[in-house]
C-alpha positions as CSV (number, residue, x, y, z in Angstrom):
1,M,19.1,-27.2,18.5
2,T,22.8,-25.9,18.5
3,D,24.1,-22.4,17.8
4,M,25.2,-23.6,14.5
5,D,21.4,-25.0,13.9
6,V,20.0,-21.5,15.0
7,G,22.5,-19.7,12.6
8,A,21.7,-21.9,9.7
9,S,18.0,-21.7,10.2
10,T,18.3,-17.8,10.6
11,S,20.3,-17.5,7.5
12,A,17.8,-20.0,5.5
13,G,14.8,-17.8,6.9
14,T,16.6,-14.6,5.6
15,R,17.4,-16.1,2.2
16,E,13.7,-17.2,1.6
17,A,12.4,-13.6,2.9
18,A,14.8,-12.0,0.3
19,S,13.7,-14.5,-2.6
20,A,10.0,-13.7,-1.5
21,H,10.7,-9.9,-1.8
22,A,12.3,-10.3,-5.2
23,E,9.5,-12.4,-6.7
24,A,7.1,-9.9,-5.2
25,I,8.9,-6.9,-6.9
26,V,9.1,-8.5,-10.0
27,R,5.2,-9.4,-10.0
28,L,4.4,-5.7,-9.2
29,R,6.4,-4.6,-12.2
30,V,4.5,-7.0,-14.3
31,I,1.3,-5.5,-13.2
32,D,2.7,-1.8,-13.4
33,E,3.6,-2.1,-16.8
34,R,0.7,-3.8,-18.3
35,L,-1.9,-1.6,-16.5
36,A,0.1,1.5,-17.8
37,A,-0.1,0.5,-21.0
38,L,-3.8,-0.1,-20.7
39,G,-4.3,3.4,-18.9
40,D,-2.3,5.1,-21.9
41,A,-4.7,3.3,-24.2
42,G,-7.8,4.8,-22.5
43,T,-8.9,1.3,-21.5
44,I,-8.9,2.1,-17.7
45,G,-8.6,5.3,-15.8
46,F,-5.5,6.8,-14.5
47,L,-3.4,4.6,-12.5
48,P,-0.1,6.0,-11.0
49,R,3.0,4.1,-11.9
50,A,4.8,2.2,-9.2
51,T,8.1,2.4,-10.9
52,G,10.9,3.0,-8.3
53,R,8.7,2.3,-5.1
54,E,8.3,-1.3,-5.5
55,A,11.0,-2.4,-2.9
56,A,9.8,0.2,-0.2
57,L,6.3,-1.1,-0.5
58,V,7.4,-4.6,-0.5
59,G,9.3,-4.3,2.8
60,V,6.6,-2.2,4.4
61,I,3.8,-4.8,3.9
62,A,6.2,-7.5,4.8
63,A,6.7,-6.0,8.0
64,L,3.1,-5.6,9.1
65,S,1.1,-8.2,11.1
66,P,-2.3,-9.1,9.8
67,T,-4.0,-7.0,12.5
68,D,-2.0,-4.0,11.5
69,W,-3.5,-1.1,9.4
70,V,-1.8,0.6,6.4
71,F,-2.8,4.1,5.4
72,P,-1.8,4.3,1.9
73,G,-1.2,7.6,-0.2
74,A,-3.1,8.2,-3.5
75,S,-0.4,6.5,-5.8
76,D,-0.2,3.2,-3.5
77,W,-2.3,0.7,-5.1
78,P,0.4,-2.0,-5.1
79,V,-0.3,-2.4,-1.3
80,A,-3.7,-4.2,-2.5
81,A,-1.7,-6.9,-4.2
82,L,0.9,-7.1,-1.5
83,R,-1.5,-7.5,1.4
84,G,-3.3,-10.4,-0.1
85,M,-6.1,-9.2,-2.3
86,R,-6.8,-11.5,-5.0
87,L,-5.7,-10.6,-8.4
88,D,-8.9,-10.9,-9.9
89,T,-10.5,-9.0,-7.5
90,F,-8.0,-6.2,-8.0
91,V,-8.5,-6.1,-11.5
92,H,-12.1,-5.7,-11.2
93,R,-11.3,-3.0,-8.7
94,V,-9.3,-1.1,-11.4
95,F,-11.8,-1.6,-14.0
96,A,-14.6,-0.4,-12.1
97,D,-16.7,-3.3,-13.7
98,A,-19.7,-5.2,-12.5
99,N,-17.8,-7.3,-10.2
100,D,-15.8,-4.6,-8.6
101,P,-16.5,-4.7,-4.7
102,L,-16.7,-0.8,-4.6
103,R,-19.2,-0.9,-7.4
104,G,-17.3,1.3,-9.6
105,R,-17.4,4.5,-7.2
106,E,-13.8,5.1,-6.4
107,A,-10.7,5.7,-8.9
108,P,-8.5,3.1,-9.9
109,A,-6.2,3.4,-7.5
110,G,-8.5,3.3,-4.5
111,V,-8.1,0.0,-3.3
112,S,-9.6,0.2,0.4
113,A,-10.4,-3.2,1.9
114,R,-11.5,-3.6,5.5
115,A,-10.9,-7.2,5.6
116,L,-7.1,-6.6,4.5
117,R,-6.8,-3.6,6.9
118,I,-6.2,-1.2,4.2
119,A,-7.9,2.3,4.6
120,S,-9.2,4.3,2.1
121,S,-6.8,6.9,0.2
122,S,-7.7,10.3,-0.6
123,A,-6.3,12.6,-3.2
124,P,-5.5,15.7,-1.1
125,A,-2.0,15.5,0.2
126,A,-1.5,14.0,3.7
127,T,-5.0,14.0,4.7
128,H,-5.0,10.4,5.4
129,L,-2.2,10.8,8.0
130,P,-4.3,12.2,11.1
131,H,-6.6,9.2,10.2
132,A,-3.8,6.8,10.9
133,V,-3.0,8.5,14.3
134,G,-6.5,8.4,15.2
135,V,-7.1,4.6,14.5
136,A,-3.8,3.9,16.3
137,W,-4.8,5.9,19.4
138,A,-8.1,4.3,19.4
139,A,-6.7,1.0,19.4
140,R,-4.2,1.7,22.3
141,T,-7.0,3.1,24.2
142,R,-9.1,-0.3,23.7
143,G,-6.0,-2.2,24.6
144,E,-5.7,-3.7,21.2
145,E,-2.4,-5.0,20.0
146,L,-2.0,-3.3,16.5
147,A,-0.3,-0.4,14.9
148,C,-0.7,1.6,11.8
149,V,1.8,2.7,8.9
150,A,0.9,5.7,6.9
151,L,2.7,6.1,3.8
152,L,3.6,9.3,2.3
153,D,5.8,10.9,-0.2
154,A,8.2,13.7,0.5
155,P,6.2,16.8,-0.9
156,E,3.5,15.9,1.5
157,V,5.8,17.2,4.3
158,D,4.4,20.6,3.3
159,A,1.0,19.9,4.1
160,A,-0.6,21.0,7.3
161,D,-2.1,17.5,8.0
162,F,1.6,16.2,8.3
163,H,2.2,18.3,11.3
164,T,-1.1,18.0,12.8
165,A,-0.5,14.4,12.7
166,L,3.0,14.2,13.8
167,N,1.8,16.5,16.6
168,F,-1.0,14.4,17.6
169,A,1.2,11.1,17.4
170,G,3.7,13.0,19.9
171,V,1.1,14.0,22.4
172,M,-0.8,10.9,22.5
173,K,2.3,8.2,21.9
174,A,-0.1,6.5,19.3
175,P,1.6,3.4,17.9
176,V,2.1,4.6,14.5
177,V,4.8,4.8,11.7
178,F,4.9,7.5,9.2
179,A,6.9,5.9,6.1
180,C,7.9,8.7,3.6
181,R,9.4,7.8,0.5
182,V,12.3,10.3,-0.6
183,R,13.9,10.9,-4.0
184,A,17.3,12.2,-4.6
185,G,17.6,16.1,-3.9
186,Q,14.3,15.9,-1.7
187,A,14.1,17.0,1.8
188,G,12.8,14.1,4.0
189,A,10.2,13.6,6.7
190,A,12.5,12.3,9.3
191,E,14.2,15.6,10.3
192,H,10.8,16.9,11.7
193,A,10.6,14.1,14.0
194,I,12.5,15.6,16.8
195,A,10.1,18.7,17.1
196,Y,7.2,16.4,18.0
197,G,9.0,14.1,20.3
198,L,9.0,11.2,17.8
199,F,11.7,8.9,16.7
200,E,13.4,9.3,13.4
201,A,15.1,6.8,11.1
202,R,16.4,6.4,7.5
203,C,17.0,3.3,5.3
204,D,17.8,2.5,2.0
205,G,14.2,2.2,0.3
206,S,15.4,0.3,-2.8
207,D,16.2,-2.5,-0.4
208,A,13.1,-4.4,0.6
209,D,14.9,-6.4,3.2
210,A,16.1,-3.0,4.9
211,V,13.0,-1.4,4.8
212,E,11.4,-4.5,6.7
213,A,14.0,-4.5,9.1
214,A,13.6,-0.7,9.7
215,L,9.8,-0.7,9.8
216,R,9.7,-4.0,12.3
217,E,12.0,-2.1,14.8
218,A,9.9,1.1,14.5
219,L,6.7,-1.1,15.2
220,E,7.8,-3.1,18.1
221,R,8.9,0.3,19.8
222,A,5.6,1.9,19.0
223,L,3.8,-1.1,20.5
224,R,5.9,-1.1,23.5
225,G,4.2,2.4,24.1
226,E,7.4,4.4,23.4
227,G,6.1,6.4,20.7
228,A,6.0,7.0,17.0
229,T,8.7,7.0,14.3
230,V,9.1,9.0,11.2
231,L,10.9,6.9,8.8
232,D,12.8,8.2,5.6
233,L,12.7,5.4,2.9
234,E,15.4,6.9,0.5
235,L,14.8,5.8,-3.1
236,G,17.2,5.3,-5.8
237,A,16.6,5.2,-9.6
238,D,13.5,3.9,-10.8
239,D,15.0,0.6,-12.0
240,E,17.4,0.0,-8.9
241,A,15.1,-2.2,-7.0
242,H,13.8,-4.2,-9.9
243,A,17.5,-4.8,-11.1
244,R,18.4,-6.2,-7.8
245,A,15.4,-8.4,-7.7
246,V,16.4,-9.8,-10.9
247,A,19.9,-10.1,-9.9
248,A,18.7,-11.9,-6.5
249,L,16.6,-14.6,-8.5
250,G,18.8,-14.9,-11.7
251,A,17.8,-13.6,-15.0
252,E,16.1,-17.2,-16.0
253,R,14.0,-17.5,-12.9
254,A,13.0,-14.0,-13.1
255,A,11.9,-14.3,-16.6
256,S,10.2,-17.6,-15.9
257,L,8.4,-16.0,-12.9
258,G,7.4,-12.7,-15.2
259,A,5.8,-15.1,-17.8
260,R,3.8,-16.9,-15.1
261,F,2.8,-13.6,-13.6
262,E,1.8,-12.2,-17.1
263,N,-0.5,-15.3,-17.8
264,E,-2.3,-14.7,-14.4
265,L,-2.8,-11.1,-15.2
266,A,-4.0,-11.9,-18.5
267,S,-6.8,-14.3,-17.1
268,A,-7.9,-11.5,-14.5
269,L,-8.1,-9.0,-17.6
270,A,-10.3,-11.4,-19.7
271,A,-12.5,-11.7,-16.6
272,A,-12.8,-8.0,-16.1
273,D,-13.4,-7.7,-19.8
274,R,-16.4,-10.0,-19.7
275,A,-17.9,-8.7,-16.4
276,G,-19.3,-5.6,-18.0
277,R,-20.4,-2.3,-16.4
278,P,-22.1,-2.1,-13.0
279,D,-26.0,-2.0,-13.2
280,L,-27.4,1.6,-13.1
281,S,-29.4,0.6,-10.1
282,T,-26.0,0.6,-8.1
283,L,-25.6,4.4,-8.3
284,F,-28.5,4.5,-5.9
285,E,-27.8,1.7,-3.6
286,D,-26.0,1.7,-0.1
287,V,-27.3,5.1,0.9
288,Y,-30.6,4.5,2.3
289,G,-32.3,1.6,3.6
290,E,-35.2,1.9,1.4
291,L,-35.0,3.7,-1.8
292,P,-36.8,6.9,-1.5
293,E,-39.6,7.8,-4.1
294,H,-37.3,10.6,-5.7
295,L,-34.4,8.5,-6.3
296,R,-36.8,5.8,-7.7
297,A,-37.9,8.2,-10.2
298,Q,-34.3,9.2,-11.1
299,L,-33.4,5.6,-11.5
300,A,-36.5,5.0,-13.9
301,E,-35.5,8.2,-15.9
302,A,-31.9,7.0,-16.0
303,R,-33.1,3.7,-17.4
304,G,-35.0,5.5,-20.0
């Protein structure tokens, strides 16, 4: 292959990746808007909006290998759709219906999935960050080739667990990246990196391509044993990433894709509506190998 061939191939690959990112952003906007409407109507529980964070999430997930773990924050439900969870499975999860893999035991935004390497999120700020460092460090001590990415928002920098995680990562040189979404006027997380002996980086969080490139560089460095990175993803206006995606795809193609995603989502919503609620017995399962007498009595009472 000549240098010209290599350049053309690289350019084509870059265009293909950018197109895939744009499609993913359009898809997330369709899901976000439809589920927000269902939340407002009281049909599902509270699901935080993804508006303005789509490109950052698309870029982060695109940079991960299948073996890497992602530790989402409490509002990062889009990682499920981006990491490969089937749309119908995701909708069953959000509705907490009879086909929900988690049996209705988690809030709608809780989309953990062991097979997809998505860790469980928690509501208290930054509590997932030390967990990400622990998994990364454990993998390194076992000689496993994987890294962890922990997502957070700028206000979480004030939490004690943020500093605990950075300190732990610095001492252990754990292969982990802290990706912090920062909005205009907010102080970021990257400025704290130097105090803990970590790398710092910043990029445009409304540009999925830039996010992917910055995160890949940080992950490669971490896997070489050089240490963790605190990466600030600087977000623009809420509609900036979506507008860029529509412009990249062209208005006609974006509209066509939007209609296709709407149809797919409508099918998944209809399946969730047919599924009904989980059986009462699931309240008592997965705790004991054999249900003890007092819980059998409670189940009988609950059934009336």
